[in-house]
C-alpha positions in Angstrom: 0.0 0.0 0.0 2.8 2.4 0.9 4.6 1.6 -2.4 1.4 2.4 -4.4 1.2 5.7 -2.5 4.9 6.5 -3.4 4.1 5.8 -7.1 1.1 8.1 -6.9 3.2 10.9 -5.4 5.9 10.4 -8.0 3.2 10.6 -10.7 1.9 13.9 -9.3 5.4 15.4 -9.3 5.9 14.4 -12.9 2.5 15.9 -13.9 3.1 19.1 -12.0 6.3 19.7 -14.0 4.3 20.9 -16.9 3.5 24.0 -15.0 7.1 24.6 -13.8 8.6 26.3 -16.8 12.4 26.0 -16.6 12.4 22.7 -14.6 10.2 21.2 -17.3 12.5 22.4 -20.1 15.6 21.0 -18.4 13.9 17.7 -17.9 12.8 17.6 -21.6 16.4 18.2 -22.7 17.6 15.5 -20.3 15.0 13.1 -21.8 16.0 14.0 -25.4 19.7 13.7 -24.5 19.3 10.2 -23.3 17.1 9.3 -26.3 19.6 10.6 -28.8 22.6 9.2 -27.0 21.2 5.7 -26.9 19.9 5.8 -30.5 23.2 7.2 -31.8 25.2 4.7 -29.9 23.2 1.8 -31.3 23.3 3.1 -34.8 27.0 3.8 -34.9 27.9 0.4 -33.3 25.6 -1.3 -35.8 27.3 0.5 -38.8 30.7 -0.4 -37.4 29.7 -4.0 -37.0 28.2 -4.1 -40.5 31.2 -2.5 -42.0 33.6 -5.0 -40.5 31.2 -7.9 -41.4 31.0 -6.8 -45.0 34.7 -6.1 -45.4 35.5 -9.5 -43.9 33.0 -11.4 -46.0 34.2 -9.9 -49.2 37.9 -10.1 -48.4 37.5 -13.8 -47.4 35.1 -14.5 -50.2 37.7 -13.4 -52.8 40.9 -14.5 -51.0 41.9 -17.5 -49.0 41.4 -17.8 -45.3 45.1 -18.7 -45.3 47.7 -18.6 -48.0 51.1 -20.2 -48.8 53.5 -18.3 -51.0 55.7 -20.7 -53.0 56.7 -18.6 -56.0 60.5 -18.8 -55.3 60.5 -22.6 -54.8 57.7 -23.8 -57.0 59.9 -25.6 -59.5 61.6 -27.8 -56.8 58.4 -28.6 -54.9 56.1 -31.5 -55.4 52.9 -29.5 -55.7 50.6 -32.6 -55.8 52.1 -33.8 -52.5 51.8 -30.4 -50.9 48.2 -29.9 -52.1 47.3 -33.4 -50.9 48.6 -32.7 -47.4 46.5 -29.5 -47.2 43.3 -30.9 -48.7 43.4 -34.0 -46.4 43.3 -31.8 -43.3 39.9 -32.2 -41.6 39.3 -28.4 -41.2 40.1 -27.5 -44.9 37.1 -27.1 -47.2 39.2 -26.7 -50.4 42.5 -25.3 -51.6 43.2 -23.6 -54.9 46.4 -22.7 -56.8 46.7 -19.1 -58.0 49.2 -16.6 -59.5 49.0 -12.9 -58.8 50.9 -10.1 -60.6 50.7 -6.4 -61.3 50.4 -5.5 -65.0 49.3 -2.7 -67.3 45.9 -2.8 -69.0 45.4 -0.6 -72.1 42.3 0.1 -74.2 41.8 2.5 -77.1 40.9 5.3 -74.7 42.8 4.8 -71.5 45.5 2.8 -69.6 45.9 1.9 -66.0 47.8 -0.5 -63.7 45.8 -3.5 -62.6 46.1 -6.6 -60.4 46.0 -9.8 -62.5 44.9 -13.0 -60.7 45.0 -16.4 -62.4 42.4 -19.0 -61.4 41.1 -22.3 -62.8 37.6 -22.0 -64.2 36.3 -24.5 -61.6 37.7 -22.4 -58.8 35.4 -19.5 -59.6 32.3 -21.5 -58.6 33.8 -22.1 -55.2 34.0 -18.4 -54.4 30.3 -17.6 -54.0 30.6 -13.8 -53.9 32.6 -13.9 -57.2 30.5 -16.6 -58.8 27.2 -14.8 -58.0 28.4 -11.6 -59.8 28.7 -13.3 -63.2 26.1 -14.5 -65.6 26.1 -18.1 -66.8 26.7 -16.8 -70.3 29.7 -14.8 -69.1 31.3 -17.9 -67.5 30.8 -19.9 -70.7 32.5 -17.1 -72.6 35.4 -17.0 -70.1 36.1 -20.6 -70.9 37.1 -19.7 -74.4 40.7 -18.8 -75.3 42.1 -15.4 -74.5 39.1 -14.2 -72.4 39.3 -12.2 -69.2 36.9 -11.1 -66.4 37.3 -7.6 -65.0 35.6 -5.4 -62.4 32.8 -3.2 -63.7 34.4 0.0 -62.3 37.6 -0.9 -64.1 35.7 -1.4 -67.3 34.2 2.0 -67.0 37.6 3.5 -66.3 39.0 1.9 -69.5 35.7 2.6 -71.4 35.3 -1.1 -72.2 32.2 -3.2 -72.7 31.6 -7.0 -72.8 33.2 -8.2 -76.1 35.7 -5.4 -76.4 39.4 -6.0 -76.7 42.0 -4.9 -74.2 45.8 -5.1 -74.3 47.5 -6.5 -71.2 51.2 -5.7 -70.8 53.3 -7.7 -68.3 56.6 -6.3 -66.9 58.4 -9.5 -68.0 57.6 -12.4 -70.3 59.7 -12.4 -73.5 63.3 -13.6 -73.3 65.7 -11.6 -75.4 69.6 -11.5 -75.7 69.4 -8.5 -73.3 67.2 -10.3 -70.8 63.5 -10.5 -70.1 61.3 -7.9 -71.9 57.7 -6.8 -71.4 55.1 -9.0 -73.1 51.9 -7.6 -74.6 48.8 -9.5 -75.7 45.3 -8.7 -76.6 42.4 -10.3 -74.7 38.6 -10.0 -75.0 36.3 -9.0 -72.1 34.1 -12.1 -71.4 32.1 -10.5 -68.5 32.4 -7.9 -65.7 31.8 -8.4 -62.0 30.7 -6.3 -59.1 31.4 -7.7 -55.7 30.5 -4.4 -53.9 34.1 -3.7 -52.8 35.7 -0.8 -54.7 39.3 -2.1 -54.3 38.4 -5.2 -56.3 35.8 -3.8 -58.7 38.2 -1.0 -59.9 41.5 -2.8 -60.2 41.3 -6.6 -60.6 41.3 -8.8 -63.7 40.8 -12.6 -63.6 42.4 -14.8 -66.2 42.8 -18.6 -66.6 45.8 -19.9 -64.9 47.6 -21.3 -67.9 47.1 -18.0 -69.9 48.6 -16.1 -66.9 51.7 -18.2 -67.1 52.1 -17.6 -70.8 51.6 -13.8 -70.4 54.1 -13.6 -67.6 56.6 -16.0 -69.3 56.4 -18.6 -66.5 56.9 -22.3 -66.8 54.0 -24.7 -66.8 55.0 -26.1 -63.4 55.2 -22.7 -61.8 52.9 -21.8 -59.0 52.8 -18.6 -57.1 50.4 -19.3 -54.2 48.0 -21.8 -52.7 44.9 -20.3 -51.1 43.3 -22.4 -48.4 39.6 -22.1 -47.4 38.6 -23.5 -44.0 35.2 -24.7 -42.9 35.3 -22.1 -40.2 37.1 -18.9 -41.1 37.1 -17.7 -37.4 39.4 -20.6 -36.6 41.9 -19.7 -39.4 44.8 -19.0 -37.1 44.5 -22.3 -35.2 44.0 -24.3 -38.3 46.9 -22.6 -40.1 49.2 -23.6 -37.2 48.1 -27.2 -37.7 48.8 -27.1 -41.4 52.3 -25.5 -40.8 53.1 -28.3 -38.3 51.9 -30.9 -40.9 54.0 -29.4 -43.7 57.1 -29.2 -41.5 56.6 -32.8 -40.3 55.9 -34.5 -43.7 58.1 -32.4 -46.0 61.4 -30.6 -46.0 59.9 -27.5 -47.7 60.6 -24.2 -46.1 57.0 -23.0 -46.5 54.6 -21.4 -44.0 50.9 -20.6 -44.4 49.8 -17.2 -43.3 46.2 -16.8 -41.9 44.0 -13.9 -42.8 44.1 -12.7 -39.2 47.8 -11.9 -39.7 47.6 -10.8 -43.3 44.9 -8.1 -42.6 45.8 -7.6 -38.9 46.5 -3.9 -39.1 43.3 -3.1 -41.1 41.0 -4.9 -38.7 42.9 -3.7 -35.7 42.3 -0.1 -36.9 38.6 -0.8 -37.3 38.5 -2.2 -33.7 40.2 0.8 -32.3 38.0 3.2 -34.2 34.9 1.3 -33.0 36.0 1.5 -29.3 36.8 5.2 -29.6 33.4 5.9 -31.2 31.8 4.0 -28.3 33.6 6.1 -25.7 32.8 9.4 -27.5 29.1 8.6 -28.0 28.8 7.4 -24.4 29.6 10.9 -23.3 26.2 12.0 -24.7 24.4 9.8 -22.3 26.7 10.9 -19.4 25.9 14.6 -20.2 22.2 13.8 -20.3 22.6 12.1 -16.9 24.1 15.3 -15.5 21.1 17.2 -16.9 18.9 14.7 -15.0 20.8 15.6 -11.8 20.3 19.3 -12.4 16.6 19.0 -13.1 16.1 16.8 -10.1 17.9 19.2 -7.7 15.7 22.0 -9.0 12.6 19.9 -8.5 13.7 19.1 -4.9 14.2 22.8 -4.2 10.8 23.6 -5.7 9.0 20.9 -3.7 10.6 21.6 -0.3 7.3 22.6 1.3 5.5 19.5 -0.2 8.3 17.2 1.1 8.1 18.8 4.5 4.4 18.2 4.7 4.8 14.6 3.7 7.5 14.1 6.4 5.2 15.6 9.1 2.4 13.2 8.3 4.7 10.2 8.8 6.3 9.5 5.4 9.8 8.1 6.1 13.1 9.4 4.6 13.4 6.1 2.6 10.0 6.7 1.1 11.0 10.2 0.0 14.1 8.8 -1.6 12.2 6.2 -3.5 9.7 8.8 -4.7 12.4 11.0 -6.2 14.3 8.0 -7.6 11.1 7.0 -9.4 10.7 10.5 -10.8 14.2 10.7 -12.1 14.3 7.1 -13.3 11.2 7.6 -15.4 13.1 10.1 -17.5 15.9 7.6 -18.0 13.7 4.6 -18.7 11.5 6.4 -21.1 14.5 8.0 -22.9 16.3 4.7 -23.1 13.3 2.7 -24.4 12.6 5.4 -27.1 16.3 5.7 -28.0 16.5 1.9 -28.3 13.5 1.7 -30.6 14.7 4.6 -32.8 18.3 3.2 -33.0 17.1 -0.3 -34.0 14.6 1.0 -36.6 17.2 3.3 -38.1 19.8 0.5 -38.2 17.4 -1.9 -39.9 16.5 0.7 -42.6 19.8 2.5 -42.9 20.2 1.8 -46.6 16.8 3.2 -47.4 17.5 6.3 -45.3 20.8 6.7 -47.0 19.2 6.6 -50.5 16.4 9.0 -49.4 18.9 11.5 -48.1 21.1 11.2 -51.3 18.0 11.7 -53.4 17.0 14.8 -51.5 20.5 16.3 -51.5 21.4 15.2 -55.0 24.8 13.9 -53.9 26.5 10.6 -52.9 27.0 10.5 -49.1 28.9 7.2 -49.2 31.7 7.3 -51.8 33.0 3.8 -52.5 36.4 5.3 -53.3 36.7 6.4 -49.7 34.8 3.8 -47.7 35.8 0.7 -49.8 32.2 -0.5 -49.9 29.4 0.7 -52.3 26.6 0.5 -49.7 26.3 1.6 -46.1 26.2 -1.7 -44.1 24.5 -2.3 -40.7 24.5 -5.3 -38.4 22.8 -5.2 -35.0 24.4 -7.2 -32.3 21.6 -7.5 -29.7 23.9 -8.3 -26.9 25.5 -4.9 -27.5 22.1 -3.3 -27.5 21.4 -5.0 -24.1 24.6 -3.5 -22.6 23.8 0.0 -24.0 20.4 -0.2 -22.4 21.8 -1.5 -19.1 24.5 1.3 -19.1 21.9 4.0 -19.8 19.5 2.8 -17.1 22.4 2.5 -14.6 23.5 6.1 -15.3 19.9 7.3 -15.1 19.5 5.6 -11.7 22.8 6.9 -10.3 21.8 10.4 -11.5 18.8 10.3 -9.2 20.6 9.1 -6.0 22.1 12.4 -4.9 18.9 14.6 -5.5 16.8 11.9 -3.8 19.2 11.9 -0.8 18.9 15.6 -0.6 15.2 15.5 -0.7 15.2 12.9 2.2 17.6 15.1 4.2 15.3 18.1 4.2 14.4 19.2 7.8 10.6 19.8 7.8 10.7 22.0 10.9 13.1 24.5 9.3 11.3 24.6 6.0 7.8 25.1 7.6 9.1 27.6 10.1 10.8 29.9 7.6 8.8 28.9 4.5 
């Protein structure tokens, strides 16, 4: 019964704020601050999670989860034995040979440096992101002699369309009395791809493995790299250690596989640091809002001194007074947190639509692929993070009410009523 009475008093204090001008405005800003802080924190964390997820899925979808560079020793290595050791490992899904090089691509209208990557035709189907970006007709065309696949942004840069010719110039390839000389050969564009990652769409050309060897002047037995794909990419580091131990045990080759966690360590570490810094910065919004709650509560306590004194004289305990004002302050925090959580989740779920709407209204591109690597603004909500944001906001809101509530409970009714 006493608890219901405390709720009723807290409700009356909340209603009376509408008539209290400045106190009401401060409370409103406290509420908006908590709402915006929670919503912004959820949105930014979701975007950072989505950006990492998209970058990771595209990088690992186009490159191996682990790779062994063998270019310097490929002629003296039994590649069949090495591949067999790798593929027979329980955690390996598949392994593919590849050759990579930097060459010059030249059309009638433009020239640019590109990354050439050699693959077997059957290997393309194993890379879902790459395979899904081609038409069936394009892959059939690629199987023909002297055909290449290139990124759509690279094709626009070179002003090329499907079926056009492009000259590829390798830094080496033709043996002359004076040494190796550049080799140039014309190829036909079989199809273009768009994997949604600017770095690949604007600078990569795929070619059949045997044709890469001919263009670069390499022997038939040459192999530049073996890319390994694991069943679980998150276990790449552990699985790579197992493969390295197996290679050292079964062969005398001085070869080591490098997992993606080491190869892209700096990039993903930078993302992690940026994410943590953004979390700290945006948390300050909620902290500032919590201080506003303290300010508004202290002003309310000052304004309600007479009312508090009357309640004390009719037998309401100090603990009850504390609970009443904790309820009043906590209501702002709870309502602001709930509304901010709803807004943050809704915004995160519809962030691409909102992005396109803003771009349409402004007439400009807000998310340049050249700067942000990806062509779309990604978002991935981690609900355990949302839970911690909600918990942190509610905790701050509760702590913000403790001091004002203590001050309210410490009011001496005799002094207030005597001099009030």
